[in-house]
C-alpha positions in Angstrom: -9.2 12.2 28.4 -6.7 9.4 27.8 -4.3 9.6 24.9 -1.2 7.8 23.7 2.1 9.4 22.6 4.6 7.7 20.4 8.2 8.9 20.0 11.2 7.6 18.2 14.1 6.5 20.3 17.7 7.3 19.5 19.7 4.5 21.3 23.4 4.0 21.0 24.8 0.8 19.6 25.1 -0.8 23.0 21.7 0.4 24.1 20.1 -1.0 20.9 21.8 -4.4 21.6 20.5 -4.3 25.2 17.0 -3.5 24.0 17.2 -6.5 21.6 18.3 -8.7 24.5 15.4 -7.4 26.6 12.9 -8.4 23.9 14.5 -11.8 23.6 14.4 -12.5 27.3 10.8 -11.4 27.6 10.0 -13.6 24.6 11.6 -16.6 26.3 9.6 -15.9 29.4 6.4 -15.8 27.4 7.2 -19.0 25.6 8.2 -20.8 28.8 5.0 -19.7 30.6 3.0 -21.0 27.6 4.9 -24.3 27.6 4.1 -24.7 31.3 0.4 -24.2 30.7 0.4 -26.7 27.8 2.2 -29.4 29.8 0.1 -28.9 32.9 -3.1 -29.3 30.9 -1.8 -32.4 28.9 -1.1 -34.1 32.2 -3.8 -36.6 33.2 -4.6 -34.4 36.2 -5.7 -31.6 33.8 -4.1 -28.9 35.9 -5.0 -25.3 35.0 -2.1 -22.8 35.5 -3.2 -19.3 36.2 -1.4 -15.9 36.0 -1.1 -15.8 39.8 0.7 -19.1 39.9 3.2 -18.0 37.2 3.7 -14.6 38.7 4.6 -16.1 42.0 7.5 -18.0 40.3 9.1 -14.9 39.0 11.2 -14.3 42.1 12.7 -17.7 41.9 13.3 -17.5 38.1 15.1 -14.2 38.5 17.3 -15.6 41.3 18.3 -18.6 39.2 19.0 -16.6 36.1 20.4 -13.2 37.2 22.4 -12.6 34.0 19.2 -12.6 31.8 15.8 -12.6 33.5 17.2 -11.0 36.6 18.4 -7.9 34.6 14.9 -6.6 33.7 12.1 -5.0 35.5 9.9 -7.3 37.7 6.7 -5.4 36.8 7.5 -5.6 33.0 7.8 -9.4 33.4 4.5 -9.5 35.2 3.0 -7.6 32.2 4.4 -10.2 29.8 2.8 -13.0 31.9 -0.5 -11.0 31.9 -0.3 -10.7 28.1 -0.2 -14.5 27.9 -3.1 -14.7 30.4 -5.1 -12.3 28.2 -4.4 -14.5 25.2 -5.8 -17.5 27.0 -8.9 -15.5 28.2 -9.6 -14.5 24.6 -9.1 -18.1 23.4 -11.7 -19.4 25.9 -14.1 -16.6 25.1 -13.9 -17.6 21.4 -14.5 -21.2 22.3 -17.6 -20.3 24.3 -19.0 -18.2 21.5 -18.5 -20.9 18.9 -15.9 -18.9 17.0 -12.6 -20.1 15.5 -10.6 -20.7 18.8 -7.1 -19.7 17.8 -5.0 -21.3 20.5 -2.1 -19.1 21.7 1.1 -19.7 19.8 4.7 -19.6 20.7 6.4 -16.4 19.7 9.4 -16.2 17.5 12.0 -13.5 18.3 10.8 -11.5 15.3 7.2 -11.7 16.3 7.6 -10.5 19.9 8.2 -6.7 19.5 7.0 -4.9 22.6 7.6 -4.8 26.4 5.1 -3.0 28.7 6.0 -1.2 31.9 2.7 -0.8 33.8 3.7 2.2 35.8 5.9 5.2 35.1 9.0 5.0 37.3 8.8 1.3 37.9 11.4 -0.1 35.6 11.0 2.7 33.1 10.9 6.4 33.7 9.9 9.1 31.2 12.0 12.3 31.1 14.6 10.8 33.4 17.0 13.7 32.9 15.0 16.9 33.2 18.2 19.0 33.4 19.3 17.7 30.0 18.1 19.7 26.9 17.4 16.3 25.2 14.5 14.2 26.5 15.5 10.8 27.7 13.7 7.7 29.0 15.4 5.5 31.6 15.0 1.7 31.1 16.2 -0.7 33.7 19.1 -2.8 32.2 19.5 -0.4 29.3 20.1 3.1 30.7 19.1 6.6 29.7 18.0 6.4 26.1 17.6 9.6 24.0 14.1 10.4 22.7 13.1 12.4 19.6 10.2 14.3 21.2 8.5 16.1 18.4 5.6 17.4 20.5 4.9 18.2 24.2 3.4 15.5 26.4 0.3 16.5 28.3 -1.4 14.9 31.3 0.1 12.2 33.6 2.1 9.3 32.2 0.5 6.0 33.3 2.1 3.2 31.3 5.1 3.0 29.0 5.8 0.5 26.2 9.0 0.0 24.3 8.4 -1.3 20.8 10.6 -2.4 17.9 9.5 -1.8 14.3 12.1 -3.1 11.9 15.3 -1.4 13.0 13.6 1.4 14.8 12.7 1.6 18.4 9.8 3.6 19.8 8.5 4.6 23.2 4.7 4.7 23.6 3.1 6.3 26.6 -0.5 6.2 27.7 -1.5 9.4 29.5 -4.6 10.5 31.3 -6.0 13.8 32.6 -5.3 15.4 29.2 -7.2 18.7 28.9 -9.5 19.1 25.9 -8.6 21.9 23.4 -12.0 23.0 22.3 -12.1 24.8 18.9 -14.5 27.7 18.3 -17.8 26.7 16.6 -18.1 27.1 12.8 -21.9 26.4 12.5 -21.4 23.9 9.7 -22.2 20.2 9.4 -21.0 17.6 6.8 -21.6 14.1 5.7 -18.8 12.0 4.2 -19.0 8.9 2.0 -15.9 6.6 2.1 -14.6 5.2 -1.2 -11.6 3.7 -3.0 -11.5 5.9 -6.1 -11.7 9.0 -3.8 -10.9 8.5 -0.1 -14.1 10.2 0.8 -16.6 12.6 -0.7 -18.3 15.3 1.3 -22.0 16.4 1.2 -20.6 19.7 -0.2 -19.5 17.8 -3.3 -15.7 17.9 -2.5 -13.7 14.8 -3.4 -10.7 14.0 -1.2 -8.1 12.2 -3.4 -7.0 8.7 -2.4 -3.2 8.7 -2.5 -3.0 4.9 -2.9 0.4 4.6 -1.1 0.4 0.8 -1.7 0.1 1.2 -5.4 2.9 3.8 -5.5 5.3 1.4 -3.9 3.9 -1.7 -5.6 6.7 -2.2 -8.1 9.5 -1.8 -5.6 7.6 -4.0 -3.0 6.9 -6.7 -5.6 10.7 -6.9 -6.5 11.6 -7.1 -2.8 9.0 -9.8 -2.1 10.2 -11.8 -5.2 13.7 -11.7 -3.8 12.5 -12.8 -0.4 10.6 -15.7 -2.0 13.9 -17.2 -3.3 14.8 -18.1 0.3 13.2 -21.1 2.0 10.2 -20.3 4.2 11.0 -22.7 7.0 14.6 -22.8 8.2 16.2 -23.0 11.6 18.5 -20.1 11.0 18.3 -17.4 8.3 21.4 -16.4 6.4 22.6 -12.8 6.3 21.2 -12.3 2.9 17.8 -13.8 4.0 17.6 -11.5 6.9 18.5 -8.5 4.7 15.7 -9.4 2.3 13.1 -9.7 5.1 14.2 -6.3 6.5 13.8 -4.8 3.0 10.2 -5.9 2.7 9.4 -4.9 6.3 11.0 -1.4 5.7 8.8 -0.8 2.6 5.7 -1.8 4.4 6.6 0.4 7.4 7.1 3.4 5.1 3.7 2.8 3.4 2.1 2.6 6.9 3.7 5.8 8.1 2.8 7.8 5.0 -0.8 6.6 5.3 -1.0 7.5 9.0 0.4 10.9 8.3 -2.1 11.6 5.6 -5.0 10.5 7.7 -3.9 12.8 10.6 -3.7 15.8 8.2 -7.1 15.3 6.5 -8.8 14.5 9.8 -7.5 17.7 11.3 -8.8 19.7 8.3 -12.3 18.2 8.7 -12.3 18.9 12.5 -11.3 22.6 11.9 -14.0 23.3 9.3 -17.1 21.4 10.7 -18.9 21.2 14.0 -20.7 17.9 13.1 -19.3 15.2 10.9 -21.4 12.2 9.9 -20.0 9.0 8.3 -21.2 5.5 7.5 -21.0 2.8 10.2 -18.8 0.2 8.3 -18.3 -3.5 9.0 -14.8 -3.6 7.6 -14.2 -7.2 8.6 -17.3 -8.3 6.7 -16.5 -6.0 3.7 -13.0 -7.4 3.2 -14.0 -11.1 3.8 -13.0 -13.5 1.0 -16.0 -15.0 -0.9 -16.9 -18.6 0.0 -15.9 -21.3 -2.5 -18.6 -22.7 -4.8 -18.3 -26.5 -5.2 -19.2 -27.8 -8.6 -22.2 -30.2 -8.2 -21.4 -32.1 -11.3 -17.7 -32.8 -10.6 -16.2 -33.9 -7.3 -13.3 -31.8 -6.1 -13.9 -29.0 -8.6 -15.1 -25.5 -7.9 -17.1 -22.9 -9.9 -15.9 -19.3 -10.3 -16.8 -17.2 -7.3 -15.3 -13.8 -8.1 -12.5 -14.2 -5.7 -10.0 -12.4 -7.9 -12.1 -9.3 -8.3 -13.0 -9.4 -4.6 -9.3 -9.6 -3.7 -8.6 -6.4 -5.7 -11.5 -4.6 -4.0 -10.3 -5.8 -0.6 -6.8 -4.6 -1.4 -8.2 -1.1 -2.3 -10.2 -0.9 0.9 -7.3 -1.9 3.1 -4.9 0.4 1.3 -7.4 3.3 1.9 -7.4 2.5 5.6 -11.0 3.6 6.4 -10.9 2.1 9.9 -7.7 3.9 10.9 -9.0 7.2 9.4 -12.4 7.1 11.2 -10.7 6.2 14.5 -8.3 9.2 14.2 -11.3 11.4 13.3 -13.2 10.3 16.3 -10.2 10.9 18.6 -9.6 14.4 17.2 -13.2 15.3 17.5 -13.3 14.4 21.1 -10.3 16.6 21.8 -11.7 19.5 19.8 -15.3 19.3 21.2 -16.7 18.3 17.8 -19.4 15.7 17.2 -18.9 12.6 15.0 -22.0 10.6 14.2 -21.8 7.1 12.6 -25.0 6.2 10.7 -26.5 3.1 9.0 -24.7 2.6 5.7 -27.3 0.5 3.9 -28.6 1.9 0.6 -26.9 5.3 1.1 -25.7 5.2 -2.5 -29.0 3.8 -3.8 -31.5 6.3 -2.3 -32.6 9.4 -4.2 -31.6 12.2 -1.8 -34.6 14.3 -0.6 -32.3 17.1 0.6 -31.1 17.7 -2.9 -34.5 17.7 -4.5 -34.8 14.0 -4.9 -37.8 11.8 -4.3 -36.4 9.3 -1.8 -36.8 6.3 -4.1 -34.6 3.3 -3.2 -33.5 0.9 -5.8 -30.4 -1.0 -6.8 -30.8 0.2 -10.4 -30.4 3.8 -9.3 -26.6 3.2 -9.1 -25.9 3.1 -12.8 -22.1 2.9 -12.5 -19.5 3.3 -9.8 -19.6 7.1 -10.3 -23.1 7.8 -11.7 -26.4 7.9 -9.9 -29.7 8.3 -11.8 -33.1 7.8 -10.1 -35.4 5.5 -12.0 -38.4 7.2 -10.5 -37.8 11.0 -10.9 -34.7 11.1 -13.1 -32.5 12.9 -10.6 -28.8 12.6 -11.7 -25.7 13.2 -9.7 -22.4 11.7 -8.7 -23.0 8.5 -6.7 -20.5 9.3 -4.0 -22.0 12.8 -3.5 -25.4 11.2 -3.2 -24.1 8.8 -0.6 -22.7 11.7 1.4 -26.0 13.6 1.2 -27.9 10.6 2.5 -25.4 10.1 5.3 -26.0 13.7 6.4 -29.8 13.3 6.2 -29.6 10.2 8.4 -27.3 12.1 10.9 -30.0 14.8 11.1 -32.6 12.1 12.0 -30.2 10.8 14.7 -29.8 14.3 16.2 -33.6 14.8 16.2 -34.1 11.5 18.0 -31.5 12.4 20.5 -33.1 15.8 21.1 
């Protein structure tokens, strides 16, 4: 199996400054390569510059600028150019598919936050001082940086990335040949129905509370965002107070993100330990959180009718705060490692179908969902919690999937 490990770095003051310079120089390389592609295409010859052309120029660029570009790993600079090439490939793919193109943009220093080293030992080496009780990673141009390794690394380290999040630095390693840790079977199966009032409800009738980390920090976050809004949005150089206000907002968002991630890992591990098969809805989160289209007023030019955008924005906020996609991704990864089975099923009408497995009649109607929490079948009178009904129907559909597979 392939897994990623993420550890916090403990750089010294000089090392942190060098890491910042490394990001800045890679950002300059990215923007310079993008500018070259733009100018070549704008020329009347319509020249198309490829990754191979720009990679071949690296040797000359490093020789001309040894104090900046020449300090860093050659392979990491190639990875930065490949990142730009992938951005253009995605741009052309969207153009062919008729989607919104999204031409690659120039990166500001604050928006270029990661450097990739494609091979362990080529510009960056994991566990560079095995004789030292503290784990360290060696980065060319920076030195041996101390790592807070909170768990052992298994498998073989393939690629290493150095990432900045606010004032923190992280090392991220992609490893392969990781052995599976199969858990003993429990003989139980479960279906889960995702929600915003409860994070999910199981077919056993258990409601997992939704911590709503964003709501917990809403007052403090709103105050920080109001303070940040007092500074001009577009300015050539931020003042010291402006930078501090931006860091404050970023720090709060990072804390919310870390709390949510930690919670998802814990509850996903609990599900994996207790159940052999876990079924969940196959959710189109991009479509579910899409803003409603505006409704032009046919009787007045330039005016619009109410389209429920305010209510939909609140629902979207709740869905994104719950982090369904992140949780289901973590659940699938943990299930693979533990030898469990996770089955996504069709989500349509799961909360509107009278559950046959609970003594219902199988009747499907929108009116069956009386309120957000109450389900009452219009045909047979079956009454239950709506989320519990959804979880039961998810489990029933997972059984049909397993039967078809068998």
